[in-house]
N, C-alpha and C positions, 0 to 999 in steps of 0.2 A: 603311514610308511612312505618314506622318500623313494625316489628312483633308484637310489643306491642301497635300498633295503634297510635304512635305519628308521626305527619308529620315531614319530615326531615328539613323543613323550619320553624318549630315552634320555636318561641323566648319566653322563659319563662319570666314572669313579676313579679313573686313572689317567695320567697324562697321555698314555697311548690311545685310550678310548676318546679323549678330548681331541687329540690330533686327528683321529679318523673322522670324528664328527665335523670338525672344521673344514674338511674337504667337501663337505655336502651343502650347497647353498640353501636348499630347502630346509634342512635341519637348522641351519643358522638362523634363517628368517622366522621359522615357525615353531621352534621348540620352546621359546621363552627363556632359554639359557644364556643367550648372548646379549640381547637388546632389552632396554627398558624404556618406557614412555611415560610421560606425565599426564595424569588424568585430572579432570576438573574436581570430581567427588572422590574423597578418600575411600579406600576399600574397608573391609571389616576390621582389619588391624590398624587402620588410620594412615595407611601409606598412600601417597600420591604418586609415587614412582612404582609402577607395576611391570611385570614381565610382558613384553610385546608378543602376543599370539594373534595372528591375523583372523579377523572375523570371516564369515562365510563369503561375503562379497569380495573381500581382499584376496582370500585364497583362490577364488574363482579367477580374479584378474591375473594373479601370478602364473596360474596354469595356462592362461590364454595370451600371455605376453607375446607381443610381435615386435618387429623393428620399428613400426610406427603404429601408434595407438591414440585413439580419441575416446574419452570417456564422458558420456553424458549421464548425470547422476542426480540423485536427491541430495539434500543437505546432510552434513554431519555423518558421513559414512567412513571418514578417516583415510581418504585416499592420499591426501598430502602427506600424512603421518607415515603411511605405508611406503610411499615412494622415497621420502627422505631416509627411511631405514634401508631401503633397497639400494639407493644411490651410496650411502655411507658403507654399507656392506660391500658393494662393488669396488669402491675405492680402497677399502682395507685390504681386500684379498686379490687385487689385480694391480700390477705396476703400471705406472705412466698413463693414467686415466684421468680425465677431466669430467666431473660430474657436476651438473648445474641445475639449479631450481630458479625459475623466474616467477616472481610474485608481482601483484598488481601495483604495489606501491612500496615505498622505503619502510614504513612501519610494519607492513605485513612480512617483508623480507626479513627484517630483524627478528621479528616474532618467530617465524619458521626456523631460522638459524639458531636462535637461542633455546627455544622450547622443544624443538624436535631433533635437530642435527647434533648440536653440542650436548644437549642433555643426554641424548643416547650414547654418544661417544664417551662421555665421562663416566658412564656406568657400565661399560663393558667389563668383562673379567679382567683383573689387574695384569694377569700374565699376557693377555692379548693386547692390552694398551701398552704394555712395556715393549712388545715386539713391534708395535706400529705407533711410535711416538710422533708428535707433531713437530715439524720444523718451521711451520708458520701457523700462528693462531690469531686471527684478526676477528673484527666484529661481523664479518660476512663469509670468511673462508677458512677451512682447515686443509693444510698441506702436510701429508704424512711422509714418513721416511722412505716409502717406496715410490716417491715422486708422483702419487696420486692425490687428488684433491677433491673436495666437495665445496660448492660455493652456492650461496643464495643471494640473488641480485634482482634488480628491476630490469636488467637487459642482459642478453647473452651474446651481443655482437662483439666480435673479436675472438680469436682463438678457435680451437676445434673441440667442442664438447662431445665426449663419447656417450654420455647419457644426459638427456635434456628433458626437464619437466616444466611445462607451462601451467602454473596454477591459476584457476579461475580465468581462463582465457576469454570466456564470454564476457566477463566484466571488463577485461582490458580492452577488447574490441569496442565495447559500448562506451566506455568512459575515456579511454585514452587511445583513439584511433591511430595517432602518429606512432605510438609505441607498438600497436599491433602490426602496422606496416613494417617497422624495423625487425620485429620478430619473424614476420613472413618472409621478408626479403633477405635478412641477414642471419638469423639464428637457425631456422630450419634447414637452409642449404648447407650450413657448416657442419652438421652432424653427418659422419660417414655412413656408408650404406649399411655397414655391419653394427652401427651404433643403435641406440634406442631413443626414440622420442615418445613422450607421454604428454598428451594435451588433455586437460581435465577441467571441467567446469559444470556448474548449473547453467540452465539456458538463460539468455538475456535478449530476447526478441529475435525477429526474423531479419537480422541485419548483421553484417560484419563476417570476418573470416571464420569464426567459430561455427556460425550457422552454416556457412557454405561447406566447411570441412565436415561437419557432422552429416549434412545432407548427402555428400558424396560418399562418405564412409557407409551410411545406411544403404545407399543405392547399390554399392558393391556387395554388401553383405546380402541384400534381398536378391541379387542376381545369382548368387551361389558360386561365382567363379572363384578360382584359386587366387590368392593374393600374391602380388610381387613384393619384393622388399620395400618398394616405394609406396605401396598401397597402405592406407590407414585401416587398421582393424577397428571395427566399431564395438564398443563395450557399453552396455546400458544397465544401470542399476537403479531401479525404481524404489520408492519408499516402502512398498509392501514387502520387499525382500529383507528389510531389516527387522529383526525380531523385537527390537526395542520400541518400535513404533506401534504401540497398542496400549490400550487402557485396561485396567483390571475390570472384572465383571461389576463391581460396586460402582466405579466411576463411569463405566459404559452406560449403566442404568440411568444416569443423570443427563445424558446427551440425547437430545431429540434428533432422530434421523427421519427425514421425510421419504415418502415413496419415491419421489424423483431422485433422491440421493441414493436410495437402494438401487434404482434402475441404473444409475451411473456405475455403481460398483459391480453390478451384475454384467454390464457391458464390458468393463475391464476384464473381469474373469473370463468372459467368452473370447475376447481378443487376445489376452496374454496366457491363457490356459493355466490361470492361478486360482487360488481360493483366498478370498479377503473375509476374514471372520468378523464377528461382532465387535471384538475389542479393537481390531484394526480400523474398522469403519467409524467407530466412535472417536478413535484418536485422530483420524483424518478430519472429521467434521469439527471437532473441538479445536484442532490446531488451526484450521481455516478461519474459524470465527474468532479465536483468541489472539492469534498472532498477526493475522492479515485483515481483520475487521470484515470478513466475509468475502474479500476480493477473490474471485475464482482464479483469475489469471496469475495472481502471485502464487497461489497454490500449485498451479500447473507448472510454473517456472521453477519453484523451489523444491516441490515434491511431486514430480511427474509420475503418473501411472503408466503411461506408454511413451515410446520415443517421440511420436508425432506431437503428443500433447504438450511436451516440454516447450515447444515453440508456438503452441496454438494461441490464437487470439480470441478473446471473449466476444461472442456475438452480441453481448449486452453492452460491453464497454466500447466497442468499435463500431462506428456509424455504418460502415459499408461492408462489414465482414461477410454477411450473407450474400449480398449482391456481387462481391468479388469472387466468392466461391462458386456461385451459379455461372458467372461469366466464364470462368476457367473450365467448369465441368461442361458447359455447352459449347465450348470451342470458340468463344468470342474474344479470346486473348491469344494471339499467335501471329502469323505473318499477314499484316494488313497493309499492302503497299499503296503508295500514292498512285492515283488514276489520272492520267493526263486528260485534259478537256473538261475538267470539273473544277470550280473555284475552290480555294483553300481559305477557310474561315480561321479566325483565332479567338480564343476565350481567355480573358486575363483576370488576374487578381493583382493589383498593384499595392495593396496593403497600406497600413498606416505606419508601419515600421520601416524595415530596410529590405524586405523580401518581395520579389516579383516572380510570378510563375504564369505560364500561358500554355494552352493546348492548341495544336494545329488539327484541323478537322475538315472532313469532306462529307457532304450529304449526297449519297448515291442511292437511287431507288427509295426503298423504305428503311435504309440503314444509315447510321451515323458512325463514321469511320475516324478514329483518332490516330493520326499518323505521325505525330511529332509532339515533343514536350521540351520546353525550355525554361530554366529557372535561374535565379541568381540573387545575390544579396549585396547590397551597397553598390549597385550598378546603376548608371544613368539610363534613361529610356532608349537612347540611341544604341546602347549595347544590345538591347533585346531586338530591336528592329534589324540591327546588323546580323544577329544570329539567325533571324528569320530569312534574311536575304541569303545567308550562307547556306541555310537549309535548302532554300529554293534552287541555288546554283548546283547543289548536289543532285537535284532531280530534274535538271534540264531547264532550258529557257521557256518551256511551255507553262510554267507554274503561274496561275492567275490568282491574285488575292481577291477574296470575296469581301466579307464583313468582318470587322474586328469588334468584338463585344467587350465592353469595359464595365466594371462595377458602377453602381449609381453615383458614388462620390467622385468619380473621374472629372465631373464638370465643376467641382468645387474650386473656386479661385483661391490663389495663395500668392504671397509675395515671393518673387524670385529675383533677387538683386533689386533693380530698379523697375522690373516689369511684374505686373500682376497677371498671372496666367493660371491655367489649370492642366492637369495631366492630359486631358483630351486635346487641348490646344497644342501642347508640346508634341504629342504623338502625331497629330495631323501635320505638324510642320516639318516632320522628318522625311516626307516624301516617300513613304513605303508603297502607297497605292492601295486601292480598295476603299471601302466605306467604313466609317467609324460610328458606333452605336453604343449608348449607355443603356444598361439594363436596369429596369425599375427595381426599386428596393422592395423586398417582402417585409411586411410588418413583423412576422414571426420567423425566426431562424428555423424552427422545427418544420414549418411549412416548406421552407426551402429545401431542408434535408429530405422530406418526403418526396418533393418533386425530383430531387437528384436520385434518390433510390428507384424511382419509377423510370428515369432516363437510362439506367443501366441495361434494361431489357432490350433496347434496340442500339446499344453502343457496342462497337467493336474496337479493340486496341491492338496496335502493332507492339509486340512484346519487346522488340529491341528499341525502337524509337521512343517508346513511352515507358521504358523500364523504370526510371526514377519516378515518374508521375504515378505509376501503378503502385510502387512501394509507398508513396505518400498517401494514396487513397486507402490502401490497406492499413496504414498506420494512423489514420485520422480517428481520434478517439475522444471520449467524454472524460471530463475530470472526475476523479474518484473523491466523494465526500467522506472523509474519515469519521467526522462526527455522526453523520446519519448512517454511515456503513452502506452506502449505496452510490450508484452512478448519478451524477448531475446531468442536467440538460445543457451544460455549458461545455464547449469544446476546449481541448488544450491548444494553447496558442504558442507555446514556448519550445516545441519539439521539432519545428521545421516542416511539419506536414500540412498545416492549415492553408498555406498559400495555394498549393496545388489543388487541395480539395475545394477551395473557394473559387478557384478558376474554373474547374469543371462545373461547379454549381451555377456559374453564369450561363453555361450551355443549357442547363435544365430549366433555368428561370427565363432565359431570353431568347432561345432560338426557336424559330417556327419554320418548319420546312416549307419551301416554296411550292405552289401548286404546279402540277405537271405542265400545264399550259404556259405558265410564266417561265419555268425552267427551260422549256423548249425555245420559247422566243429569246431568252437571254443567250442561249447557246447559238441560235442563228445569228443574233447581233454580233456576238463575239467572233463568229466564223466570217461574217461580212467585213468586220473591221480588220481581221487578219488578212483576208484576201485583198482588201484595198491597200494595206500596208505593203503587202508583197508586190502588188501591181505598181 
C-alpha cells in the first residue's frame, strides 16, 4: 500500500483510475504497470523485457531516500537500474528538471542509457509516451516535451542537475582520479539543496573520495544525530540480504565449509544481527573459490558482509596490516611533534625506477618517532634535500641533521654525463649536513620484512606529517598468484606503495640506537658548539 492508499498490485481498469494512480510516485515505481526492464535470462514465457518491481533492497532504499545518499553495496543488486527508473520517472512527471547519471567510462554510459533509460521509456504505456514525447533523442540524452531531461554521461560538469547519480564512484576514484576530482569539485556543488544526489559503488580500497565519503556517512549514522540536507545518509546492502545469493541443498552438499569459515559466518551474524543459513554459506564459499580464486579481499570488496569489511585489508595479503592495526590501537599513530635538541635522521629508498621516498625520524629515550615523510617521482636528488630543508625551516633553525640512511645500492657507480658517480656521492655533494650511511643488504627479503614488523613495536608516527607514508605502509602488499590460488612472497612494485615501505625497512635493518652515554656526550658537544658560535 502506498502513502496515498493505493495497493502496489492494483491494476487500473479505467482512464480515471489510471490518472489517479499516475499521481502516486510509489505506485508508478513499484506496481510493474509503468516501467519494464531488460533481464539477462528470459522468464518462463521467454520474455527478456519484464515489469519492473523493486526488490527488497531497492524498496528499502526508496523509503530511506534523502537529499544526499551514499550506497555501499554488494554486486548485482540492481541499484543502477533502480535509479535510472527513478530519474526517468522524475523527468516524466516534473517539468524543467535535469536528471543526470555519471558512469565510469563512455562504454558504460552508453550501456546504461541504451539498456536501462531508453529501454524503459520505449516500453511505458503508449498513452503516457504520447503525452510525454521526446523533443531531443540522442545517444546519451532524452529531452521531453515538459522541458525535463535525463542524461547519461562520464561527467556532470556544467548545468544544474536536480537529480545526480554517480555509478561505481569507488572505481572512478581508483581508476580515474582526475575525473573524481572533477565530480567532487564541479558536480556535487551544482546540485541544489532540495535536489537529490545518489553515490553508489562497491568498495575499491582505502583511498579516494568514495572511501572518505563513506567513512564520514558511517560516522554520522553511528553518532545518531539528525541529518542536515547536506549530510549524506549511509545505505549498506550486504550480500546476505539478497535472496538469490544461496545454493540449493543439493549444491550446498558439494561445498566444503571449514570450521574457520563457519566461525566467520557466526561472527557476522553476531555483529549484524542476521541469520546466514547453510545455502547462503555454501554460495559465499563457492563464489569466493570460483570467481576470485580464493582471494578473501576480493570477496570483501565485491560481496561485503559488514560495512567495515568492504574496505578491509587482508592480513594475509598485506605485509604490515597487523602491525598498523596494533599501532593505531595502542596510540602510536597520532600527534608526534618534532622535539628540539635531538638530531633528525632520514631513511631513504631511492629505487631502481623513478620513485624516491624518505622518512624523517628522531630517537628519543626508548622510542623511535617518525615526524615527516617526503616522496616524489621523476625528481632529482636536490628536490628531496630541498624538501628536507623546507621541512626544517617550518620547525625552526634548531633542526640538526643526524644520519641519513641509504639502501645498499646507493654506492653503485654509474655514468652521469661525463662523470662517473653514485647516488651517495651526489647526495653528499648537495651540502645538506649530517652523516651519510649505506645500509647492508639482507640476503632474504622476508628477513627484512620480519625485522620491519618487529620495528613497529617501538615506532611512533605523526598522523599528519606522515599521512601519505602511513597509507603506503598500509597498502604494501604481496602479489596474488592466480595459478596457485595463494599469496606469493613477492611484493607488488607497480602500485606506488613499495618506495615508502622500503624506506621504512632501511630503519629496521640499519638503525642502531646510540648508547645513553654516547648520546649525552653528543648533546654536550652540540651545546658547546652552539655556545661557541653564539660567543
